[in-house]
N, C-alpha and C positions, 0 to 999 in steps of 0.2 A: 803457327797459325794453320787452323783446322783445316783440312781439304774439304770441299763441297763435295767431292764424291765418295766421302768416307762411308766404311760399311756401318751401318747402323740397325738394319732391319735383316735377321736371317729368316728364312723360312725353311723348314725341314719337311721334305714330301713325303710322307708315309710314316707309321708308326713301327710295331712290331720291335724284335732286337735291336735292330739297326738304328731307328728312327728314337727310340728311347734310350739307348746306349748314347746316342750323339747328343739329343737333349740334355741329358743328366750330366755328361761331361762339359758341355758348353756353358750350361748354368752354373756348374761349379768353377770353373777355371775362368771363364770370360765373365760370368755375372751377369744380370739384366737391370743393372743399373743405367749403363751406357749402351746395351744392346738389347732390343727387342726380339725375342726368340719365339716364333711360332710354330707349331708344328701341327700338319694337316693330316687327318687319317678318314678313313671311311669304315664305319661298321659293316659296311656291304661288303668290302673286301677281305677275304680270309689273309691270314697271314702263313708264310711256309713253316716256321717254328719247329724244325727239326733239329736245329743247333743245339742239343741239351748237354754235350761232353766239352769240356774246355782244356785248356793247357795251361802251365804254371803262371805265366806272364797275367791272367786274368786277376791274380792276387794284387798286381801294379794297379790295375784300373779300380778294383775294389779300394786300395790305399788311397787313389787320388780322390776319390769320391769321398772319402773320409768315413765308410759304413763301419759297422759292426758285425764282424765276421759271423759270430752264432746267431744274429737277427737275420742276416742275409740267408743262413742255412735253413733257419726255421720258415721264413717268408716264400722261400723257392723250393721247398721239400728238397732240398740239395742233399747231397752224400760226397763223401770226399772220393778223390780221384787219384790213384799213385802210378797209373800208366794205361796201357793198352795189352790185353792178351789177345793174341793171333791164333787161330784153331784152323789147320788144314791148309794154311797158305803155303809154306815151303813144300810140303807133301802131305798127302792124306796120313791122318792118324798122328801128326805131330803139332805139338804145341809151344810157341815161345812168348817172350812178352817184349814189350817195349816200354821200360820204366823211366820215370821221371830223374830219376837219380843220377850221380856219376858213377862211371865205372871204375871199381877201384878206388886209388887215390894217387897223390902226386907223386912220381918216381924220378926225381932228378933230372925234370924238364922234358922228359919222353911221356908221350902218352902210355897209360897203365897198359891199355890193350896190346902193345907190342910186348911187354915183359909177360902178359899172360899168354899171348900166342908162342912165346918160347916155352913157357912152362907147360903148355898142351904139346907141344911138339917132343918135350922131353917126358911125357907119361903123365903129365899134372891133370887137375880135375878140368874136365871139358866143359863142364857147365857154366857159363858166364855169369849167370843169374845169382850166383853163390856170392858174388862179389860187387852186388848191388844192392844196398838196403831196402830200397822200395820194391825191387822184385822180391826179395824174401818176403817182406811183408804181405804183398799181394798173395804170394801163395798160403801165406797163414790169416788171412782176413784180418790183419792188424793195421791200427793207425794211432797215431797222436801226432799234434803237432809239438816241436822238438825245439830247442833253444837255439838262435840264430848264430851261424858261423860255429858251431860244433863246439860250444862253450865247454861241454862236458867233456871233451875229448873224443865222442864218438861221432860218426856221420849224422849229418841233420837229414831230415825227411822232407823231401820236394813234393809238392802235391797241388793239385787244381781241384774242380769241382764238376759234378754232375747235376744239372737242375732241370726244372720244369721250364721251358723257355717263354710259355705263355705267362707264367706266373712273375718271371724274373722281368718281363716287359711291363706288366702292371705294376710291380713293385718299382721300377724305375720311373715310370709315368708318375707316381705319387712323389718321388723324390724331386723330379723336375719342376713338377707344377709347384710344389712346396716353394721353389726357388725362383719363381715366377715366368715359368714356361707356359705360354698359352696354347691350350689344345683347340684347333677348330676341326668339327666334324663335317665331312663333307666330301664327295667325290670330285677329283679335277677332271674336268671335260677340255680343257684348252690352256695354253700358255700364251702369253702376250711379250710380243719383243718390240725392243726398240728398233726403228727404221734403219738408224744411221749404225749404232753400235752393232746390233744384233744380240745385244744382252737380253736376258729375260727380265720384264718389268714387274709382272705380276701372272698370277694363276687365276683361271675363272673355276667357279665350282658349279655343280649341277644345279644349284637354285639361283646362279647369277651372280651370287656375291663374288668380288674380286679381292685376293689377297696379295697385296705389293710388297715385294723385297728388294734388297740390295744384292743378298747373296742367297743362293738357293741349294739346299744340299739334298740330293735325290735319293732317299731311301724306300723307293717303290718297288722293290724286288726284280724279278726277272725283265719286268715289262719295261725298265729303264725309261720311265714317263718323260723326263726331262733330258737325261745325259744321252739316248738313243734317240727317241722320237722327235726331239727338239733340236738337240745338239749335233746328232748324227754321228756319235762317236766311232761307230764301226765296232766289230768285234772279231776278236782271233780264236778260231775254233781250233780246240784241241783234242777232239776226237780221234786223232788219228794214234794218239798216245793213250788216251784215257777213254774207251768205247764205252763204258756205261754212260746212259742218258735217260733212266729210269730210276724212280726209287719208289717203293711201296713203303707206308709207314702204320704202325697200329700198336697202340698202348696195350698192355694185359695187365691183370691182376699180378700184386706182388705174392711171390709164393716161398720166400724165403728172405733171410736177413740181407739186406744188400752188401755187396762185396765192393771193395775201393777199387775197382778199375773198371773199364769198359771192355766189352768183349766183341771182337769181330771175327767172324766165322766164314771161311769162304766156302761157297757152292758151287754149284755146276756152272751158273752164268752170271757169277758176282759175288757179293759177299752179305751178310747180314748183321746189322749191328744188335747189340744189347746193351741198353744204359740202365742200371739200377737206381731206382730214385726211394725216397722213403714211402710214399704213397701208391707209385705204379712203377712198372718195369716199361720202358721206351723199347721199339723193336721197329726195324727195318730192313728191306732188301734193296740194296743198291745193284743194277743189274743193266743189260744191253737189251734193248729190244730185238737185235738181229739175231739173237741166240736164244731168246724165251719171250714167250708172249706176257703181256700185262697180267692176264687172267691165271696163267700159269704161274707166275712169278707171286701173284698174291695167296693163290691156294698154296704153293710152298711157305709161305712166310706163315700163314694161320697154321699150318700143319706143325710148326716149328716152334710155338710159342712155349713159354714155361707154364703160363696161366691162361685164364679164360680173356677173350679180348674186351676192351672195354668201350671200343667205338667202331665205327666202320674204317676198314682199310681206307687209306688216301693214296692215290697215286700222283707223283710228283714227275713233271717232265722238264729235262732240262738240256743244256748243250754246254759241256763243258769247256771253259775258256774265260778269257776276259776281256773287258773294253779297251779298245787301241788307244784311248784317252779317258783316264777317270774324273779329269779334271778340264773343262771347257769354259772359257769365257768367266760367268759369274756361277757355273754350277760345277758342284763336285759331287761323285757318287761315292757311295759306302753301301757296303753290304752285297746283296744279290744284284742290284742295280750295277755293281762295279765289275761282277764276274761271278763264275762258279766254280769249286772244285769240291769233289766229292768227300763227305765228312769222314774220310777213313782215319786222318790223324788228328781229327777234332780241331781244326783249324778254322772253320767257319767265323766263329765269334771273335776268335782271336785276329783275322783280317778286319775285320770291323772295327777292333780296339787299334788296331796298328793304323789304320787309315784316319780314324778320329784324331790320335795323336800327332800324326803327320800333318793334319789339316789343322790343327791347333799351333804348331810350332811354324808353318808356312803361312799363317792366314793373313789375307791381303789388307792393306790398307784402305784400298779403293775397291769399286765393284770389278775392276778388271786388272789383272797382275799376271802377265803371261809369264814371267820369270818364276814366280812363286807356283804357278800352274804346271810349268814344264819340269821344275825339280819335284813336286810331288808325283807326277806321272812316271818320271824316272824311279825314284824310290819305290813306287807300287808296284810297276813292272818287276822291278827285282825281286819282291816279296813273292808275287803270284808264281814267278818262273821258278824260285828255289822251292816253294810248296809243291808246285807240280812235279819237279823232277823227283822229289821225295816219294811223291805217290805212286808216280810211274814205276818206280825201282821196285815197289810192292809186288806188282803185277809181272814186269819182267824178270826178276831174280827169283824164280820158282821152277820146281822139277816137275810141276803138275803138267802132265799131257792127256789127262783122262777124258777130257770135254773138249769140243770145238772153240768156245771160249778161251780155256788154258792154250791151248794150241795157238790161237790166234796172238794171245799176249806174249806167249815165248817167241814168236817169229817175227814181231812188230818191230820196226826199228825205232830208236830212242833218240832224243835230242842228244846234240854233241856234248854239250854241257855234262849231262848224266852219263853218256857214254865214257868220257874221260874219268869221271869219279869211279865207275865200276872197273874200268881197267886198272887204274890205280891200287883199288881194293885187293883186286885178285893178285895183284904182284906183291904188295907188302902190307896189307891190312891196313891202309891208309886211306882216309878222305879228306882232299884238300877243300875247305870250305872258304867262301868270301867272308869278309866281317859282316856284310849286310844279311847273310842267310839266316832266317829263324833256326834250322836246325844244324845243329853241330854234329862233330865226330862222334860225341857220346851218344846222339840219337841214331845216327847211322850205322854204327857198329851193331847194335842189336837186332836191326832189320836186316840188314846184309847177312850177317852171321845166322841171324835166326831163319833166313829163306833158305840157308844152305849153302850160300857162297864161302869157301872156305878159303882164305888166303894162302899163296904159295910161300910166303916170307912175311918177315916184319923187321921192323926200324934196326938196323944193325947195332945202334948203340946199347940196344936192350942187352946185347952180349957183354956188355961191359962188368956188369954186375956179378959176383960169383955165384955157384950154384947155392952154395950155403946161405949167401945172404938174398938170393932170390927166394927160396923157401921159407926163410924167417919173416921177410916183408909180406910176403902172400898170407904167410899164417897169422901175422899180427893185424892185417887188414880184414881177414875173414872173421878174426876173433871179435873186432870191434863192430863188425856188422852184426855177428850173431847177438853180441850185448844188447846192441840197439833195439834189434827187433825183439829179442826175449823181454825187453822191458815195456814194450807196446801193451796196451789193451786191445779186445776186439774192437773192429772197426764199429760196430753196431752199438756195444757200449759208449764208446767215445761219442759217437752220433749222438744218443739219447742225451749224453751229458750236456752236449751243445746247445740242443733243443731246449732243455730244462732250464740251463742258464739264460738264455733269451727270454724264455718265458718269465722267469722270476724277474730279470731286469724290466722287460716292456710291458709285460702282462700280457692280454690276450693277442690273438693272432689278428695283424693288420694295424695294431694301435700305433705303430709310428714309422712314417715314411721315411 
């Protein structure tokens, strides 16, 4: 027997990347035969749109939607991404990489990093990037999709994308509307709540129209129009650990073939991103206004662009942290309305994707299901805290002390959860991660080692292998990686091949949503 309070009408408040990713996923998974999905957005309200770089789980989202990857690349002006290059982070004049691939290979159940640390202690190659295929490909600006599972005996290439966020949202809008999502243009001026339950019944637009719903998904950005202004979720401020509270962003002309990685360059009072796309380069300076003014940060960014700026610089103001509850009653927050972490590790779009997948998994039968809401909140808290600690580590584990900003980062306390990880890594090069954490040991190692944190020891079982066997295994892994990367075409050549394949299949730009 069907419940009278069953969720039938879903209202998504806000468009942009978060809103249209949510609409696209719900239209694909839940469909619009038994659910009515409405998205409300206003052309008067701009979108933040700084999240142009992603991490490998974006491939799962694309697979969920059933999209053609070459078409996606063409329509969003995307490039491939093998990782992030960090410049001047550990110390001035030093560069390292956080590649998406595995470090080395499986070695008898003990993480490869311990065998490598043993080798380095005995005079072996100290460049950890030589043992990651993606890092070597980044150095040489090479890329190609590889067979799944290393079918040819060589390591596979893991990748993500860099794309134009506004084009991505527009493309997803076409996808969602084709599948029955209804877009309502308008600015929400109030929410109407049930006097007995406290649940939201409808929202009222500036022209007087009322949009009713059973469940509301807040994608309204920093404002948190429903989750905060109506449901009063509260906010945990993490500025004590992540002092940056401003970002100035500006695109510039493309002056070279796009490289297959995002670049993060540490500056006097923060860091600068560089995201190469097919048609332009995205740039931004993330900083703290306690150490540099907005005007000076803007001037510094403009002076460091590769090409001519293509728009006026735009300053974004934020408070790093998360809502204390991301789902209350019949309102769930996704995207910036649920919290903000600076895009140092390209996690903004991933946190949207994660929230969507968890909301789909826990979606309630009735308008209110506190058990499902509590589980969603617990799991999203874990996601945010795990990413938070990973980003803090970039600042804390640095030998830079050349400016007040970096001295502040060096001296600041860190969460106990991060302190425990750093202590264990110092002792034996190991990072214990929980099953729910996004970033695994293969992510933590290149960051901590790249920042200059050299472990004092390694796992004792790494000594079981004989010297000759260790040298042989390392040389075999190195040879397999070299063979894989030597066989890759240039990133630019492969990118042009993908765009041409999409054009041949689907015709002119924008022909297929």
